[in-house]
Residue frames as a rotation matrix with the C-alpha (Angstrom) as fourth column:
UNK 1
-0.631 0.774 0.053 -141.89
0.281 0.292 -0.914 -97.22
-0.723 -0.562 -0.402 -182.81
UNK 2
-0.265 0.658 0.705 -145.10
0.964 0.165 0.208 -96.95
0.021 0.735 -0.678 -184.67
UNK 3
0.637 0.447 -0.629 -145.67
0.582 -0.813 0.011 -93.50
-0.506 -0.373 -0.778 -183.15
UNK 4
-0.131 -0.816 -0.563 -142.29
-0.051 -0.562 0.826 -92.20
-0.990 0.137 0.032 -184.55
UNK 5
-0.690 -0.018 0.723 -143.21
0.683 0.311 0.660 -93.52
-0.237 0.950 -0.202 -188.02
UNK 6
0.241 0.941 0.237 -146.51
0.970 -0.235 -0.056 -91.79
0.003 0.243 -0.970 -187.90
UNK 7
0.590 -0.097 -0.801 -144.98
0.237 -0.928 0.287 -88.51
-0.772 -0.359 -0.525 -186.66
UNK 8
-0.487 -0.873 0.000 -142.27
0.202 -0.112 0.973 -88.71
-0.850 0.474 0.231 -189.39
UNK 9
-0.767 0.223 0.601 -144.79
0.641 0.228 0.733 -89.17
0.027 0.948 -0.318 -192.18
UNK 10
0.291 0.952 -0.094 -147.24
0.956 -0.287 0.055 -86.69
0.025 -0.106 -0.994 -190.85
UNK 11
-0.672 -0.476 0.567 -147.04
0.518 -0.849 -0.098 -82.95
0.528 0.228 0.818 -191.67
UNK 12
0.180 0.750 -0.636 -148.61
0.984 -0.138 0.116 -81.23
-0.001 -0.646 -0.763 -188.84
UNK 13
0.130 -0.190 0.973 -149.15
0.321 -0.920 -0.222 -77.45
0.938 0.342 -0.059 -188.63
UNK 14
0.353 0.042 0.935 -149.23
-0.799 -0.507 0.324 -77.45
0.488 -0.861 -0.145 -184.74
UNK 15
-0.378 -0.428 -0.821 -147.28
0.308 0.778 -0.548 -79.39
0.873 -0.460 -0.162 -182.04
UNK 16
0.374 0.535 0.758 -149.41
-0.631 -0.452 0.630 -79.13
0.679 -0.714 0.169 -178.94
UNK 17
-0.488 -0.551 -0.677 -147.28
0.370 0.572 -0.732 -80.22
0.791 -0.608 -0.075 -175.86
UNK 18
0.527 0.771 0.358 -149.43
-0.153 -0.329 0.932 -80.22
0.836 -0.546 -0.055 -172.74
UNK 19
0.198 -0.391 0.899 -148.74
-0.911 -0.412 0.022 -80.54
0.362 -0.823 -0.438 -169.14
UNK 20
0.800 0.016 -0.600 -147.98
0.165 0.955 0.246 -83.22
0.577 -0.295 0.762 -166.67
UNK 21
0.754 -0.625 -0.204 -144.75
0.276 0.019 0.961 -83.95
-0.597 -0.781 0.187 -164.71
UNK 22
0.741 -0.475 -0.475 -141.98
-0.666 -0.607 -0.432 -81.88
-0.084 0.637 -0.766 -166.40
UNK 23
-0.132 -0.949 0.287 -139.32
-0.860 0.254 0.443 -84.19
-0.493 -0.188 -0.849 -165.40
UNK 24
-0.036 0.224 0.974 -141.08
0.150 0.965 -0.216 -87.23
-0.988 0.138 -0.068 -166.81
UNK 25
0.877 0.479 0.037 -141.90
0.156 -0.210 -0.965 -85.54
-0.454 0.853 -0.259 -170.01
UNK 26
0.446 -0.817 -0.366 -138.35
-0.889 -0.453 -0.072 -84.36
-0.107 0.358 -0.928 -170.37
UNK 27
-0.287 -0.596 0.750 -137.18
-0.540 0.747 0.387 -87.96
-0.791 -0.294 -0.537 -169.69
UNK 28
0.273 0.552 0.788 -139.47
0.342 0.710 -0.616 -89.48
-0.899 0.438 0.005 -172.21
UNK 29
0.972 -0.009 -0.235 -138.51
-0.213 -0.465 -0.859 -86.93
-0.102 0.885 -0.454 -175.00
UNK 30
0.129 -0.982 -0.139 -134.83
-0.966 -0.156 0.205 -87.65
-0.223 0.108 -0.969 -174.37
UNK 31
-0.372 -0.233 0.898 -135.21
-0.351 0.931 0.096 -91.37
-0.859 -0.280 -0.429 -174.03
UNK 32
0.439 0.738 0.512 -137.49
0.392 0.355 -0.848 -91.48
-0.808 0.573 -0.134 -177.09
UNK 33
-0.619 -0.776 0.118 -135.17
0.559 -0.331 0.760 -89.27
-0.551 0.537 0.639 -179.12
UNK 34
0.347 0.865 0.364 -138.03
0.924 -0.248 -0.291 -86.87
-0.162 0.437 -0.885 -179.79
UNK 35
0.270 -0.217 -0.938 -136.04
0.265 -0.920 0.290 -83.72
-0.926 -0.327 -0.191 -179.28
UNK 36
-0.821 -0.559 -0.116 -134.51
0.075 -0.307 0.949 -83.58
-0.566 0.770 0.294 -182.95
UNK 37
-0.488 0.711 0.506 -137.96
0.849 0.254 0.463 -84.45
0.201 0.656 -0.728 -184.44
UNK 38
0.460 0.752 -0.472 -139.58
0.831 -0.553 -0.070 -81.51
-0.314 -0.359 -0.879 -182.46
UNK 39
-0.046 -0.645 -0.763 -136.91
0.212 -0.753 0.623 -79.24
-0.976 -0.133 0.172 -183.34
UNK 40
-0.921 -0.308 0.239 -136.93
0.239 0.037 0.970 -80.03
-0.308 0.951 0.039 -186.98
UNK 41
-0.263 0.930 0.256 -140.75
0.965 0.256 0.061 -79.70
-0.009 0.263 -0.965 -187.03
UNK 42
0.645 0.430 -0.632 -140.69
0.491 -0.866 -0.088 -76.00
-0.586 -0.254 -0.770 -186.33
UNK 43
-0.242 -0.812 -0.530 -138.05
-0.081 -0.528 0.845 -75.25
-0.967 0.248 0.063 -189.03
UNK 44
-0.847 -0.275 0.454 -138.20
0.399 0.234 0.886 -74.51
-0.350 0.933 -0.089 -192.80
UNK 45
-0.915 0.401 -0.039 -140.83
-0.309 -0.637 0.706 -73.61
0.259 0.659 0.707 -195.16
UNK 46
0.064 0.926 -0.373 -143.53
-0.054 0.376 0.925 -75.87
0.996 -0.039 0.075 -193.64
UNK 47
-0.899 -0.436 -0.028 -142.64
0.036 -0.011 -0.999 -75.03
0.436 -0.900 0.025 -189.99
UNK 48
0.061 0.802 -0.595 -145.22
0.778 0.335 0.531 -76.07
0.625 -0.496 -0.603 -187.41
UNK 49
0.087 0.117 0.989 -146.39
-0.625 -0.767 0.145 -73.80
0.776 -0.631 0.006 -184.47
UNK 50
-0.612 -0.323 -0.722 -145.31
0.426 0.634 -0.645 -75.15
0.666 -0.703 -0.250 -181.07
UNK 51
0.249 0.620 0.744 -147.93
-0.519 -0.563 0.643 -74.67
0.818 -0.546 0.182 -178.43
UNK 52
-0.546 -0.489 -0.680 -146.72
0.354 0.602 -0.716 -75.39
0.760 -0.632 -0.155 -174.91
UNK 53
0.411 0.683 0.603 -148.92
-0.489 -0.393 0.779 -75.44
0.769 -0.615 0.172 -171.71
UNK 54
0.908 -0.063 0.415 -147.56
-0.378 0.304 0.874 -76.14
-0.181 -0.951 0.252 -168.26
UNK 55
0.321 -0.858 0.401 -144.76
0.029 0.433 0.901 -78.68
-0.947 -0.277 0.164 -168.57
UNK 56
0.394 -0.110 0.913 -144.90
0.901 0.241 -0.360 -78.35
-0.180 0.964 0.194 -172.34
UNK 57
0.893 -0.148 0.424 -144.16
0.010 -0.938 -0.346 -74.60
0.449 0.314 -0.837 -172.03
UNK 58
0.669 -0.702 0.246 -141.33
-0.432 -0.098 0.897 -75.30
-0.605 -0.706 -0.369 -169.56
UNK 59
0.183 -0.568 0.803 -139.76
0.564 0.729 0.387 -77.73
-0.805 0.382 0.454 -172.12
UNK 60
0.793 0.070 0.605 -139.93
0.558 -0.482 -0.675 -75.05
0.244 0.873 -0.421 -174.88
UNK 61
0.947 -0.304 0.105 -137.56
-0.321 -0.873 0.367 -72.87
-0.020 -0.381 -0.924 -172.72
UNK 62
0.266 -0.947 -0.181 -133.76
-0.613 -0.020 -0.790 -72.87
0.744 0.321 -0.586 -172.56
UNK 63
-0.880 -0.467 0.086 -133.60
-0.336 0.485 -0.807 -74.46
0.336 -0.739 -0.584 -169.02
UNK 64
0.080 0.922 -0.380 -136.22
0.115 0.370 0.922 -76.62
0.990 -0.117 -0.077 -167.26
UNK 65
-0.830 -0.416 -0.371 -134.89
0.421 -0.033 -0.906 -75.37
0.365 -0.909 0.202 -163.81
UNK 66
-0.592 0.637 0.494 -138.23
-0.705 -0.706 0.066 -73.40
0.391 -0.308 0.867 -163.50
UNK 67
0.342 0.728 -0.594 -139.99
-0.185 0.672 0.717 -76.81
0.921 -0.136 0.365 -162.83
UNK 68
-0.226 -0.397 -0.890 -138.07
0.719 0.548 -0.427 -76.96
0.657 -0.736 0.161 -159.48
UNK 69
-0.775 -0.160 0.612 -139.03
-0.095 -0.927 -0.363 -73.48
0.625 -0.339 0.703 -158.24
UNK 70
-0.001 0.870 0.493 -142.59
-0.819 -0.284 0.499 -74.43
0.574 -0.403 0.713 -156.83
UNK 71
-0.779 -0.309 0.545 -141.94
-0.588 0.662 -0.465 -77.91
-0.216 -0.683 -0.698 -155.80
UNK 72
0.203 0.979 -0.025 -145.03
-0.853 0.164 -0.495 -79.22
-0.480 0.122 0.869 -157.65
UNK 73
0.591 -0.019 -0.806 -143.18
-0.578 0.687 -0.440 -81.89
0.562 0.726 0.396 -159.78
UNK 74
0.715 -0.344 0.608 -141.81
-0.367 0.555 0.746 -84.95
-0.595 -0.757 0.270 -158.25
UNK 75
0.168 -0.804 -0.570 -138.36
-0.981 -0.078 -0.180 -85.60
0.100 0.589 -0.802 -159.65
UNK 76
-0.355 -0.345 0.869 -138.28
-0.635 0.771 0.047 -89.17
-0.686 -0.535 -0.493 -158.19
UNK 77
0.694 0.683 0.228 -140.31
-0.275 0.544 -0.793 -90.44
-0.665 0.488 0.565 -161.03
UNK 78
0.794 -0.432 -0.427 -137.09
-0.442 0.070 -0.894 -90.48
0.416 0.899 -0.136 -163.13
UNK 79
0.887 -0.430 -0.169 -134.46
0.443 0.688 0.575 -93.10
-0.131 -0.585 0.801 -162.10
UNK 80
-0.082 -0.995 0.064 -131.07
0.994 -0.086 -0.070 -91.57
0.075 0.058 0.995 -161.25
UNK 81
-0.725 -0.108 0.680 -132.49
0.188 -0.981 0.044 -88.01
0.663 0.159 0.732 -160.97
UNK 82
-0.029 0.845 -0.534 -134.67
0.847 0.305 0.436 -88.19
0.531 -0.439 -0.724 -157.81
UNK 83
0.066 0.002 -0.998 -133.76
0.770 -0.636 0.050 -84.75
-0.635 -0.771 -0.044 -156.44
UNK 84
0.883 0.463 -0.083 -134.38
0.348 -0.762 -0.546 -81.32
-0.316 0.454 -0.833 -157.69
UNK 85
0.255 -0.860 -0.442 -130.62
-0.568 -0.503 0.651 -80.46
-0.782 0.085 -0.617 -157.71
UNK 86
-0.384 -0.482 0.787 -130.11
0.380 0.695 0.611 -83.25
-0.842 0.533 -0.083 -160.30
UNK 87
0.344 0.588 0.733 -132.23
0.920 -0.055 -0.388 -81.15
-0.188 0.807 -0.560 -162.74
UNK 88
0.482 0.034 -0.875 -130.65
0.208 -0.975 0.077 -77.71
-0.851 -0.219 -0.477 -162.35
UNK 89
-0.434 -0.783 -0.445 -128.42
-0.315 -0.330 0.890 -78.09
-0.844 0.527 -0.103 -165.42
UNK 90
-0.434 0.328 0.839 -130.93
0.752 0.645 0.137 -79.82
-0.496 0.690 -0.527 -167.89
UNK 91
-0.881 -0.053 -0.471 -131.93
-0.207 -0.851 0.483 -77.97
-0.426 0.523 0.738 -170.84
UNK 92
0.264 0.956 0.131 -135.31
-0.020 0.141 -0.990 -77.64
-0.964 0.259 0.056 -172.70
UNK 93
0.425 0.036 0.904 -135.80
0.862 0.288 -0.417 -77.30
-0.275 0.957 0.092 -176.42
UNK 94
-0.433 -0.588 -0.683 -134.58
0.436 -0.800 0.411 -73.77
-0.789 -0.120 0.603 -176.29
UNK 95
-0.140 0.498 0.856 -137.29
0.969 -0.107 0.221 -72.50
0.202 0.861 -0.467 -178.65
UNK 96
0.766 0.614 -0.187 -137.39
0.641 -0.718 0.271 -69.23
0.032 -0.328 -0.944 -176.79
UNK 97
0.542 -0.572 0.616 -134.16
0.184 -0.634 -0.751 -67.74
0.820 0.520 -0.239 -177.68
UNK 98
-0.566 -0.819 -0.098 -132.37
0.206 -0.025 -0.978 -68.31
0.798 -0.574 0.183 -174.37
UNK 99
-0.303 0.516 0.801 -135.43
-0.886 -0.463 -0.037 -67.51
0.352 -0.720 0.598 -172.14
UNK 100
-0.936 0.204 -0.286 -137.07
0.280 0.924 -0.259 -70.07
0.212 -0.322 -0.923 -169.78
UNK 101
-0.316 0.939 0.132 -140.75
-0.247 -0.216 0.945 -70.44
0.916 0.266 0.300 -169.05
UNK 102
-0.998 0.062 0.011 -142.60
0.003 0.222 -0.975 -70.27
-0.063 -0.973 -0.221 -165.61
UNK 103
-0.492 0.870 0.021 -146.26
0.045 0.001 0.999 -71.51
0.869 0.492 -0.040 -165.96
UNK 104
0.203 0.710 -0.675 -149.17
0.851 0.213 0.480 -71.22
0.484 -0.672 -0.561 -163.50
UNK 105
-0.802 -0.587 0.110 -148.30
0.435 -0.701 -0.565 -67.66
0.409 -0.406 0.817 -162.67
UNK 106
0.483 0.871 0.092 -150.41
0.556 -0.386 0.736 -65.88
0.676 -0.304 -0.671 -160.16
UNK 107
0.540 -0.185 0.821 -149.87
-0.438 -0.895 0.087 -63.30
0.719 -0.407 -0.564 -157.43
UNK 108
0.957 -0.147 0.251 -148.69
-0.158 0.461 0.873 -65.93
-0.244 -0.875 0.418 -155.01
UNK 109
0.551 -0.794 0.257 -145.59
0.783 0.598 0.171 -66.54
-0.289 0.107 0.951 -156.99
UNK 110
0.852 -0.151 0.501 -144.54
0.142 -0.855 -0.500 -62.89
0.503 0.497 -0.707 -157.63
UNK 111
0.710 -0.594 0.379 -142.10
-0.656 -0.360 0.664 -62.74
-0.258 -0.720 -0.645 -154.81
UNK 112
0.481 -0.419 0.770 -140.63
0.244 0.908 0.341 -66.06
-0.842 0.023 0.539 -155.88
UNK 113
0.681 -0.126 0.722 -140.22
0.726 -0.018 -0.688 -64.90
0.100 0.992 0.079 -159.49
UNK 114
0.897 -0.347 0.275 -138.43
-0.349 -0.936 -0.045 -61.60
0.273 -0.056 -0.960 -158.32
UNK 115
0.468 -0.746 0.474 -135.88
-0.639 0.086 0.765 -63.48
-0.611 -0.661 -0.436 -156.29
UNK 116
0.391 -0.278 0.878 -135.28
0.503 0.863 0.050 -66.14
-0.771 0.422 0.477 -158.97
UNK 117
0.844 -0.034 0.536 -134.81
0.479 -0.404 -0.780 -63.50
0.243 0.914 -0.324 -161.77
UNK 118
0.781 -0.597 0.182 -132.23
-0.623 -0.724 0.296 -61.87
-0.045 -0.345 -0.938 -159.61
UNK 119
0.189 -0.792 0.580 -130.24
-0.594 0.378 0.710 -65.08
-0.782 -0.479 -0.399 -159.25
UNK 120
0.278 -0.067 0.958 -130.49
0.595 0.795 -0.117 -66.35
-0.754 0.603 0.260 -162.71
UNK 121
-0.510 -0.570 -0.644 -128.86
-0.103 -0.703 0.704 -65.12
-0.854 0.425 0.299 -165.83
UNK 122
-0.906 0.278 0.320 -131.72
0.389 0.247 0.887 -65.75
0.168 0.928 -0.332 -168.25
UNK 123
-0.670 0.726 0.152 -135.01
-0.737 -0.676 -0.023 -63.93
0.086 -0.128 0.988 -168.86
UNK 124
-0.891 0.424 0.165 -138.17
0.335 0.858 -0.390 -65.87
-0.307 -0.292 -0.906 -167.84
UNK 125
-0.581 0.814 0.014 -141.56
-0.319 -0.244 0.916 -65.85
0.749 0.528 0.401 -169.63
UNK 126
-0.832 0.481 0.275 -144.43
-0.171 0.250 -0.953 -65.99
-0.527 -0.840 -0.126 -166.94
UNK 127
-0.702 0.663 -0.260 -147.62
-0.275 0.085 0.958 -67.61
0.657 0.744 0.123 -168.17
UNK 128
-0.497 0.558 0.665 -150.97
-0.820 -0.052 -0.569 -67.88
-0.283 -0.828 0.484 -166.43
UNK 129
-0.535 0.323 0.781 -153.22
0.041 0.933 -0.358 -70.78
-0.844 -0.159 -0.512 -166.30
UNK 130
0.539 0.842 -0.022 -155.45
0.142 -0.116 -0.983 -69.39
-0.830 0.527 -0.182 -169.07
UNK 131
0.577 -0.447 -0.683 -152.39
-0.771 -0.575 -0.275 -68.92
-0.270 0.685 -0.677 -171.44
UNK 132
0.756 -0.437 0.487 -150.21
0.512 0.859 -0.024 -71.04
-0.408 0.267 0.873 -173.63
UNK 133
-0.028 -0.866 -0.499 -146.78
-0.353 -0.458 0.816 -70.35
-0.935 0.199 -0.293 -175.04
UNK 134
0.825 0.325 0.462 -146.72
0.324 0.399 -0.858 -70.24
-0.463 0.858 0.224 -178.80
UNK 135
-0.239 -0.926 -0.293 -143.66
-0.168 -0.258 0.951 -70.42
-0.956 0.277 -0.094 -180.94
UNK 136
0.898 0.425 -0.111 -144.36
-0.144 0.046 -0.988 -69.89
-0.415 0.904 0.103 -184.66
UNK 137
0.024 -0.922 0.387 -141.38
0.417 0.361 0.834 -71.54
-0.908 0.141 0.393 -186.44
UNK 138
0.177 0.034 0.984 -142.24
0.980 -0.096 -0.173 -69.89
0.089 0.995 -0.051 -189.80
UNK 139
0.720 0.113 0.685 -142.44
0.158 -0.987 -0.004 -66.40
0.676 0.111 -0.729 -188.56
UNK 140
-0.309 -0.886 -0.346 -139.79
0.588 0.108 -0.802 -67.00
0.748 -0.451 0.487 -185.90
UNK 141
-0.260 0.316 0.912 -141.99
-0.507 -0.849 0.150 -65.48
0.822 -0.423 0.381 -183.26
UNK 142
-0.802 -0.012 -0.597 -142.77
0.514 0.493 -0.702 -66.00
0.303 -0.870 -0.389 -179.51
UNK 143
-0.410 0.653 0.636 -146.07
-0.479 -0.748 0.459 -65.07
0.776 -0.117 0.620 -178.06
UNK 144
-0.932 0.361 0.022 -148.25
0.164 0.476 -0.864 -65.87
-0.322 -0.802 -0.503 -175.06
UNK 145
-0.648 0.760 -0.057 -151.76
-0.286 -0.173 0.943 -66.56
0.706 0.627 0.329 -176.16
UNK 146
-0.601 0.599 0.530 -154.85
-0.664 -0.004 -0.748 -66.37
-0.445 -0.801 0.400 -173.89
UNK 147
-0.941 0.337 0.020 -157.23
0.313 0.849 0.427 -69.28
0.127 0.408 -0.904 -174.19
UNK 148
-0.299 0.839 -0.455 -160.09
0.647 -0.173 -0.743 -67.12
-0.701 -0.517 -0.491 -173.06
């Protein structure tokens, strides 16, 4: 596609991946074969910074299972994967060193997070609505950056 050609020929310093339906975004990245391009873009001497918000933050993690925890995203948008259980083993880009990401964190989700952390074998970054997940490919660092 023309978008892929432009992406391949363009040297960006930042990949900003926003929100939306996590399942649909994952599906589009897989279907469009964007995963290797995104992974390659944050490596090497001209590595970009990956900025993820909401679904974009979840996709940066090792697992996208956290998208099923609140029930906000509708999985039926992706043919053949209409139920939350269909997504439990799907992986993200794993830019977080084995951790996953839970966006839209607030007090109402604290109990849920505590119970999920006990039943899952990976760490979880929790980010609030005013924050984005930042992965600096050049410095190989992960941080949570406040937009305020």
